[in-house]
C-alpha positions in Angstrom: 89.5 93.4 134.1 88.6 96.0 131.6 90.5 99.2 130.7 87.4 101.2 129.8 88.1 103.6 132.7 91.8 103.8 132.1 93.5 107.0 133.4 94.1 109.9 131.1 97.8 109.0 130.9 96.9 106.0 128.7 95.0 108.1 126.2 97.9 108.8 123.7 98.4 105.0 123.3 95.0 104.5 121.9 96.2 105.8 118.5 99.3 103.5 118.5 97.6 100.5 116.8 96.2 102.6 113.9 99.6 104.2 113.4 101.3 100.8 113.4 98.7 99.5 111.0 99.2 102.5 108.8 103.0 102.1 108.9 102.7 98.4 108.0 100.5 99.2 105.1 102.9 101.9 103.9 105.8 99.5 104.2 103.9 96.9 102.2 103.1 99.4 99.5 106.7 100.5 99.3 107.9 96.8 99.2 105.4 96.0 96.4 106.4 99.1 94.5 110.1 98.3 94.9 109.5 94.7 93.7 107.5 95.8 90.7 110.2 98.4 89.8 112.9 95.7 90.2 110.9 93.3 88.1 110.4 95.8 85.3 114.1 96.7 85.5 115.2 93.1 85.3 112.6 92.4 82.5 114.0 95.4 80.5 117.5 94.1 81.1 116.5 90.7 79.7 114.9 92.3 76.7 118.1 94.4 76.2 120.3 91.4 76.5 118.2 89.4 74.0 118.2 92.3 71.6 122.0 92.6 72.0 122.5 88.8 71.4 120.3 88.8 68.3 121.8 91.9 66.8 
């Protein structure tokens, strides 16, 4: 059974997969950015701690 001749009521749902995909991509970008920022912050913290210990 194919949904090629689906009623007009199902038309708005055709955009749902692309929106979900876009939202997932945005979420992944945000997570990667957050991880990078956290990594840079922790790296800076380590550098600061080493500098404080050596001084």
